[in-house]
Each structure stands twice: as C-alpha cells, then as structure tokens.
C-alpha distance (Angstrom), angle and dihedral (degrees) to the residues before:
residue distance angle dihedral
M1 . . .
S2 3.84 . .
E3 3.80 135.8 .
G4 3.79 132.8 -146.3
N5 3.79 94.6 -97.3
G6 3.81 92.9 59.2
T7 3.80 96.2 -105.8
K8 3.77 123.3 122.8
A9 3.76 122.5 -122.1
V10 3.79 110.1 -146.8
A11 3.78 116.9 -154.7
P12 3.82 118.6 -135.1
R13 3.78 111.8 -90.6
E14 3.73 126.0 -125.5
T15 3.79 116.4 -130.5
E16 3.78 132.9 -177.8
D17 3.80 94.2 -108.7
R18 3.81 94.6 39.8
P19 3.82 115.4 32.5
F20 3.78 117.8 -160.5
Q21 3.81 112.3 -93.1
G22 3.79 99.4 -165.3
T23 3.81 123.1 -133.2
M24 3.81 95.2 -5.8
D25 3.79 89.5 55.0
I26 3.80 90.6 54.0
Q27 3.83 91.1 49.0
A28 3.81 92.5 49.4
R29 3.78 92.1 50.4
G30 3.79 89.9 46.3
S31 3.79 89.4 53.3
D32 3.81 90.2 53.9
V33 3.78 90.3 50.6
G34 3.80 90.5 50.3
A35 3.80 91.5 51.2
L36 3.80 91.2 50.1
A37 3.78 90.7 48.6
A38 3.81 91.0 52.0
V39 3.80 90.6 51.2
G40 3.78 90.0 49.4
R41 3.79 92.2 51.5
E42 3.81 91.2 49.4
E43 3.79 92.2 50.7
A44 3.79 91.6 47.6
G45 3.79 90.8 50.1
I46 3.82 92.9 51.4
Q47 3.80 92.4 46.9
A48 3.82 90.5 50.7
A49 3.81 90.1 49.7
F50 3.81 90.7 54.1
V51 3.80 90.9 50.2
V52 3.80 92.0 50.5
A53 3.83 91.5 46.5
K54 3.80 90.3 53.1
R55 3.80 93.1 49.3
F56 3.81 95.3 42.5
P57 3.82 110.0 30.0
R58 3.77 117.5 -172.6
D59 3.80 121.3 -92.7
E60 3.81 100.3 -135.2
D61 3.81 95.3 -165.9
R62 3.80 92.0 51.4
A63 3.80 91.2 44.6
Y64 3.82 90.8 51.9
T65 3.81 91.3 51.0
R66 3.79 91.4 50.8
V67 3.80 91.4 49.4
M68 3.81 91.0 53.7
Q69 3.81 90.3 48.1
S70 3.81 91.2 52.9
C71 3.80 91.0 50.2
K72 3.81 90.0 55.2
R73 3.83 90.2 65.7
P74 3.83 107.6 97.3
R75 3.80 96.9 -146.3
F76 3.80 91.9 50.9
A77 3.82 93.7 42.9
D78 3.81 89.8 53.2
G79 3.80 91.3 65.9
A80 3.80 99.8 36.0
E81 3.81 97.5 97.2
Y82 3.79 139.6 37.2
S83 3.80 130.7 -158.0
F84 3.80 133.7 -169.0
P85 3.83 136.0 163.0
R86 3.79 120.4 -99.2
G87 3.80 126.6 171.3
G88 3.80 94.3 -17.0
A89 3.82 92.8 -50.2
S90 3.78 134.9 88.5
V91 3.81 118.3 -107.1
S92 3.81 115.9 -158.4
G93 3.77 136.3 170.0
P94 3.81 146.9 146.9
S95 3.77 115.1 -52.5
V96 3.80 129.5 -129.0
K97 3.79 88.7 -102.5
L98 3.81 93.0 55.6
A99 3.81 93.2 46.4
R100 3.80 91.9 52.6
E101 3.79 92.6 47.5
L102 3.81 92.0 49.1
A103 3.81 90.3 50.3
R104 3.80 91.1 50.3
L105 3.80 93.8 50.0
W106 3.82 96.1 39.6
G107 3.80 89.6 56.2
N108 3.80 137.7 -157.1
L109 3.81 92.6 60.8
R110 3.80 125.8 129.0
Y111 3.80 122.6 -165.2
G112 3.77 140.6 163.8
I113 3.81 149.4 136.0
R114 3.78 126.4 -82.9
L115 3.81 125.5 -170.5
V116 3.81 110.3 -137.6
A117 3.80 100.2 -176.3
V118 3.80 137.4 -11.2
D119 3.80 124.8 -168.2
D120 3.79 135.9 161.6
D121 3.81 94.2 -77.4
T122 3.79 110.3 24.7
V123 3.78 144.5 33.8
H124 3.78 120.1 -145.3
G125 3.80 113.1 -165.3
M126 3.75 142.6 160.0
G127 3.78 136.4 -144.2
W128 3.80 114.2 -152.3
A129 3.80 138.4 -175.8
L130 3.81 129.1 -168.7
D131 3.80 128.7 -163.3
C132 3.79 104.0 -150.1
E133 3.81 93.1 -164.0
T134 3.80 97.9 55.0
N135 3.83 97.1 25.3
T136 3.79 89.8 -126.0
Q137 3.80 119.3 149.2
V138 3.79 127.6 -172.2
E139 3.80 126.4 -169.5
S140 3.79 129.9 -164.5
E141 3.81 118.4 -168.9
F142 3.79 130.5 -154.8
K143 3.78 132.3 -173.9
I144 3.79 121.6 -167.2
R145 3.76 138.9 172.3
K146 3.78 119.5 -115.6
L147 3.78 92.8 -113.4
V148 3.79 135.6 114.2
Q149 3.78 128.6 -173.4
R150 3.78 123.1 -115.0
K151 3.77 132.3 -176.7
R152 3.80 120.0 -104.5
F153 3.78 114.6 -124.8
N154 3.82 132.6 -158.3
G155 3.78 96.3 2.2
D156 3.77 95.0 -52.4
S157 3.81 107.1 -175.7
S158 3.79 100.0 170.1
P159 3.82 114.7 132.0
D160 3.77 115.8 -99.5
E161 3.81 128.3 -144.6
L162 3.82 89.9 -76.3
G163 3.81 93.4 48.2
E164 3.81 94.8 -108.1
T165 3.81 116.4 143.9
S166 3.82 101.0 179.0
G167 3.76 137.2 57.5
K168 3.78 133.2 68.9
N169 3.79 93.5 -83.3
K170 3.77 137.8 41.2
W171 3.80 136.0 -158.8
V172 3.81 116.2 -115.9
K173 3.79 136.9 173.3
P174 3.82 111.7 -93.4
D175 3.77 124.4 -122.1
E176 3.81 119.9 -127.5
R177 3.79 94.8 -83.9
D178 3.80 94.2 46.9
L179 3.79 91.0 48.4
R180 3.78 91.4 50.9
E181 3.78 91.8 51.2
L182 3.80 90.9 44.8
I183 3.81 91.1 56.2
N184 3.81 91.9 42.5
K185 3.80 92.4 54.9
H186 3.76 95.8 49.9
G187 3.78 93.0 38.4
A188 3.81 93.3 53.2
I189 3.80 91.2 50.8
A190 3.82 91.1 48.3
V191 3.81 89.5 51.6
R192 3.79 89.9 49.5
N193 3.79 91.3 52.4
A194 3.80 90.5 50.3
L195 3.81 93.3 47.9
L196 3.79 93.0 49.3
Q197 3.81 89.5 56.2
L198 3.80 90.3 55.7
L199 3.81 100.1 42.3
P200 3.82 118.7 81.7
P201 3.82 106.9 -95.9
D202 3.81 93.2 -137.3
I203 3.82 90.1 57.5
V204 3.81 89.9 52.2
E205 3.83 92.9 48.3
D206 3.81 92.7 47.5
A207 3.80 89.8 49.2
L208 3.81 91.0 52.3
S209 3.81 92.3 47.5
E210 3.80 92.4 49.8
S211 3.83 90.8 47.2
R212 3.82 91.4 52.4
R213 3.79 90.6 49.2
T214 3.81 90.1 50.4
Q215 3.80 91.4 50.3
R216 3.82 92.7 50.9
D217 3.80 91.7 48.5
D218 3.81 90.7 47.6
V219 3.80 92.5 51.1
H220 3.80 91.2 46.3
S221 3.82 92.0 51.2
Q222 3.82 94.1 57.2
P223 3.80 130.8 68.0
M224 3.80 107.7 -95.9
E225 3.83 90.9 -128.2
D226 3.82 91.0 58.9
V227 3.80 92.9 48.1
V228 3.80 92.3 50.2
R229 3.81 91.3 47.3
K230 3.80 91.7 53.2
L231 3.79 89.2 46.1
L232 3.79 91.8 56.3
I233 3.80 92.9 47.2
A234 3.80 93.1 49.3
F235 3.80 94.8 47.9
E236 3.79 92.0 45.3
G237 3.81 88.5 68.5
K238 3.82 88.3 58.6
G239 3.81 95.3 50.2
V240 3.80 95.1 -101.3
D241 3.81 119.6 129.3
K242 3.81 133.1 -168.8
S243 3.80 96.4 -92.3
M244 3.81 91.1 54.3
I245 3.81 91.2 50.9
E246 3.80 90.7 49.2
G247 3.79 89.4 50.3
L248 3.80 89.5 55.5
L249 3.82 92.5 47.1
R250 3.83 92.7 43.5
H251 3.78 90.9 -137.3
K252 3.80 140.0 61.7
L253 3.78 117.9 -66.2
S254 3.78 90.2 -123.3
L255 3.82 87.9 69.1
V256 3.80 96.2 51.9
T257 3.80 117.0 136.6
E258 3.80 129.6 -142.2
E259 3.81 91.9 -108.1
E260 3.81 90.5 52.5
L261 3.79 90.6 50.8
V262 3.81 90.2 53.2
E263 3.80 89.7 50.2
L264 3.81 90.9 49.2
R265 3.79 88.4 55.0
R266 3.78 89.5 55.9
V267 3.79 90.2 49.5
F268 3.81 90.3 51.1
N269 3.82 91.0 50.4
S270 3.79 91.3 49.5
I271 3.81 91.9 53.8
K272 3.80 92.9 43.1
D273 3.81 94.3 49.2
G274 3.79 93.0 46.3
N275 3.80 97.9 -112.9
S276 3.80 89.2 123.7
T277 3.79 142.3 -4.6
R278 3.77 130.5 -119.4
E279 3.81 89.6 -103.7
D280 3.80 89.1 62.1
H281 3.81 91.1 61.3
F282 3.79 108.3 24.0
D283 3.79 138.8 49.0
V284 3.80 100.4 -120.4
S285 3.81 90.6 -166.8
M286 3.81 87.9 73.6
A287 3.79 92.6 61.8
D288 3.79 114.5 118.1
D289 3.81 90.4 -4.3
P290 3.84 108.8 142.1
K291 3.80 89.5 -170.5
S292 3.81 94.8 54.5
R293 3.75 116.4 132.3
Y294 3.78 93.6 -109.6
A295 3.77 102.7 43.7
P296 3.73 128.7 168.4
I297 3.70 124.1 -4.9
D298 3.81 119.1 -112.9
P299 3.84 107.3 -38.2
N300 3.79 88.9 -140.4
A301 3.77 91.7 60.8
S302 3.77 116.2 128.1
R303 3.79 119.0 -78.7
E304 3.77 89.2 -123.2
N305 3.76 91.1 58.4
S306 3.80 93.1 48.2
Q307 3.79 90.6 51.6
N308 3.78 93.9 46.8
P309 3.80 111.0 116.9
G310 3.79 87.9 -135.6
N311 3.82 88.3 73.8
Q312 3.77 91.7 59.8
A313 3.76 121.2 85.5
A314 3.75 113.8 -102.4
D315 3.78 116.2 -122.8
V316 3.77 98.2 -156.0
E317 3.74 135.3 144.7
V318 3.78 116.1 -93.2
Q319 3.79 110.4 -96.6
D320 3.74 118.9 -99.0
R321 3.75 115.8 -106.2
A322 3.75 131.2 -162.3
A323 3.81 113.8 -123.5
E324 3.78 112.2 -135.1
P325 3.83 114.8 -141.9
E326 3.76 89.6 -144.3
K327 3.76 136.2 10.0
Q328 3.77 113.3 -93.0
E329 3.78 113.2 -134.7
A330 3.77 106.4 -178.0
E331 3.79 104.6 52.7
P332 3.80 123.8 24.2
E333 3.79 89.3 -156.1
T334 3.81 90.3 74.5
E335 3.80 89.6 67.0
V336 3.75 88.9 72.6
Q337 3.76 116.4 149.8
H338 3.78 121.2 -142.2
Q339 3.78 121.6 -109.3
D340 3.79 121.8 -155.2
E341 3.79 98.2 -133.0
H342 3.77 112.9 170.0
H343 3.76 108.2 -136.7
D344 3.76 136.1 137.5
D345 3.79 100.4 -129.3
A346 3.80 96.4 62.0
G347 3.79 91.0 125.7
D348 3.80 92.3 70.1
L349 3.77 104.7 101.3
L350 3.78 91.6 -148.3
G351 3.79 97.7 31.9
T352 3.77 96.9 103.5
D353 3.77 97.6 120.3
D354 3.76 93.9 73.1
E355 3.75 120.1 161.3
Q356 3.76 112.3 -63.4
T357 3.77 125.0 -116.9
G358 3.78 102.0 -95.7
D359 3.77 125.6 -6.1
F360 3.75 122.8 -55.3
F361 3.76 108.8 -97.3
C-alpha cells in the first residue's frame, strides 16, 4: 500500500498472541506513539537547556541587582508576600509571584507541573524545578480531592459529597473549569515550594525585605484616605467589608497605621492566591452589623469616601475551597483552599496570580 509522497503505509499485523482489533487497535498504537513523541520532545528540551546553561552561565551579581530593582516596583512589591494566621501566630512567606520572578531573573531554571494520577475522586500532581547549571531537581507533590465548596441557599439541607447536611456551605463536584482552576492553584503553590528550595535563601530574604521597604514607602507617599479607600475596594471583591477589617485590627479603620496597611496587603495576597480564606482572618459574623464594636469610620470623613462602594458590605458567594484528602504536615501551603476567581486565562497552569479584584492599595 503506497501513498502520494512515495512512502509505504504498513497495516498492523495480526499475530497469534495479539489478533488485529481494527480501527481501535490503530488508535491505541497511535496513542503510544504520541506518548513516546512527547517524552522525546521533553528530553530534547532538557538537553538543550543544559547546553544553553553551559554556554551562558548566570551572572549572580547581575541577577541579584535585577531582583532588587524588581522589588522596588510598588505594584510588584504589593504581591510579593502572603500572610495568614496559624496557631495564634501569623505565618508569612514569599508568594507565587515572587518565586516566579526570582526564577526568571536568576536564570537557567526550568519548572512546571506534572500530573501523576487522576481518578474519579482525587488528583495527584507534582510541581518541579530544575537548575540546569548544577543539575539539581526538586519536586513538591500535592494530592487533592475533586471537591469545591459552595454556599447553601434558602435553607438547603441536602447532603453534600461528604454527607454533611448542615452548615452554611457544602462540598460539591467541580465542573471542568472549576477543576482546572483547582489544579492550577495547587500546582502553582507546589512549583513555588520547589523553586524556593533551589533559590539561594539569602536572595529570597533580601527580596522580601526590599519589597516590604517598597510597600512602606508607597503607603507613606500617598494620602492615608486614598490608601484606605483602595483597601476597602480591594477587600470588597473578596467578601470582606469595613467592619470585618476593623474587627481584625481591633480599632477603627481611621486609626490604621502604615505597618497595619502593609500587613493587610499580605492578608489580601494570601486570600487572593488561595493560601487562606477570608474566614481564616476575619470574623464574618461582623459583616453588615451596624452594632458591631467598631462601627463607622470617622463621621467627618469625606462624602466621597462614604459613598464609595468599598464601604458597603459585599454580598458575594463564599470562595471555593479545595478539600484535602488528608492533612498535610510538612508545608502549610499545601492546605490551600480554592477561590472561584472569574478570569479568562484559567488554563495557564502557572497563571494563578491573575489581576486582583480592584487595585492594590
């Protein structure tokens, strides 16, 4: 049997131990060939990366200077660190955004997400990072249930996927989009954990220190009223209103300090990235409560501020959260809970730092 280009197409042979199965047999064999081709492309890509790394080794002094320059940009510094409560203390660390930027500037690093196994109930994945100069590879695994949390409406008492019939929220099976975002969130954090084990720890610490300094300078350079207004608008998109923020601060928002504003930025980043939920930081029972302990901000505040929609409580659906099949002990980041952020680039496996709801404050 011949084709127009002069090559011969050989039909699959039938043997005694493996009889020919027709079209399905051809498709199965084609699938094997596709898998082998993908492996070959991956190997070729890694080999090429090692060759490039050998020819163009990183300049560590230049890379360090570029990292410090990036951390001097206010918009980047705003998202460089997360913070969430744990055991009565505050846990903070470099964000996914900072880890990716450090990897880009440090150079000769490859990283990505690999799915190990997927079944009807769970997803087992792995984030990996490879230093092509030192031939050092780090992997960080994650295993999550295919569940997201939804809000119960109108006294809904039907059992959820975990058999629970009470509570404000219930666990449900995700659709295709929710599942993709669920994997993206956990995968991005696993990649971050792998990258941070490869990058020099002093570079990471210096980057965090410079980012904090940039945030303080940025807050100091703006009128406090404008910073607070942006804060309210940004948190409104996450279902957090003014009374909840005042409950966290333990005083009126009109008395907020620059250091507290920097910490609130870290809290916002933690919620946005999926490291924590609003319930981890705020007392949601204080929302929309006119009799809350820390009620309205200064009555002499500007009319513009009082009319700002950021001062109104947000009536939004509780954020989706990924249900872990078992408690992770080593890294608190793996307990990330899924957020239902509506964006168009959800298919990007590392695109979890999408634009925030509202401007950074």
